[in-house]
N, C-alpha and C positions, 0 to 999 in steps of 0.2 A: 272324409274329413270336411270336404267342401259343403256337404249338405248340413252338417252340424253347424258350421259357421253361418250359413245362410239362415238356418232356423233361429240361431241366436240373434242375428241382426233383425230378423222379422219380429221376434218376441220383444226385443228392446224398442223397436219403433212402435209397436202396438202399445206397449206399456207407457211410453212417453206421450203418445197421442191421447190415451184415455185419462191421463193425469191432468191434462189441460181442459177436459170437458166438464168439469164440475161447475155448477151454477153458483157463483158467489155473489153476494150483495155488491152491486155497483153504486147505487145511490137510492135515496128514499125521500118521499114527501109524506109527513114532515121529515126533515133531515135528522139523521142520527144525532142524538144528544142535544137537539135544538129546543128552544122555548118559543112557542108561537103565541101571537096575540089574539088570533081569532079561533073560534071553535072549529075543530077538524071534523069533516064528515066522510072522509075517505083516506085510507092508508094506501100508498102506492110504493111498491118496491121494484126497482129494476135490477136485473141480474145479468151476469156476464155470458149467459147461455140461454137458449130457448128452453121453455119449461114444459113439462108434461102436466096438463091441467088436472088430471084425476088424482095426482099424488103431490100436489103443491098446496100449501095452506099457510094462513096467517091467523094468529090469535092475539088479541089486545086485551090486557087486564089493567084495572086501575091500581092505585097504591095499596089497596086492601087485597089484591090478588083476584078480584072478582072480574069475570069476563064482561066486556062492555057490549058484546053482541053475539048472537048465535048465527049470524050470516056466514056464508061460505065465501072464501076468496075465489076470484076468477082470474084467469089469464086473459089479458087484453087480446081481442081478435086481430087488431092491427099490429100489435107488437108482442110477439110470443115470449119476450123476455121480461114483460111487465106483469106483476101480480098485484091485484087490487082487492081491497076489502072495504065495503061500505059500513060505516059506523054511525050511530046517532051523534048529533052535535055533542062533542065531548066537553064536559064541564071543566073548569080550571082544576089543575092537579097534575100529578105525575102518572105516566102511562108506560107500560112495558109491552113491546111488540116481540112476539116469538114467531119465527118462521121455519118452515121445513119445506124444501122443494126438491123435486126430481128433475134433472135435465132430461132432454129428449133421448139421450143415450143411456138413461137409467141410473145415473150417479146421484145419490142423495147428499144434500148439505143442510145444515141447520144453523140457526143463529138467533140472537136477540139484540135488541137495542131499546133505548128509552127516549122519551121526549116529554116535554111539559107544555101544558096550556096555561098561560099567564092569566091571573085574575084581572078583570076589567077595573079600570080606575074610575 
């Protein structure tokens, strides 16, 4: 009976630990839902966990759903929780960012957010 209880406790501890290890969006530049005044040339997204570079990606599309770049996102070498994507200077308009990341312990998360670039006056 003691071994069953120990196994149960170990299983519960393992399950609780793995649930905390997902990489969720912490903050982004441009900020989620923001409107910026200057053209954006890089999307930066910080996550709550370190990322696995080979399985982490960002895609940005314009208001027509057309991808704005074919560049591949990269994990920052100094901050493994930061995923970056270089984009051409974005024209005024609405953009949607879709991301899919894998934390270093192999948990996948996905999400989207939008931002706008304001027209110059």
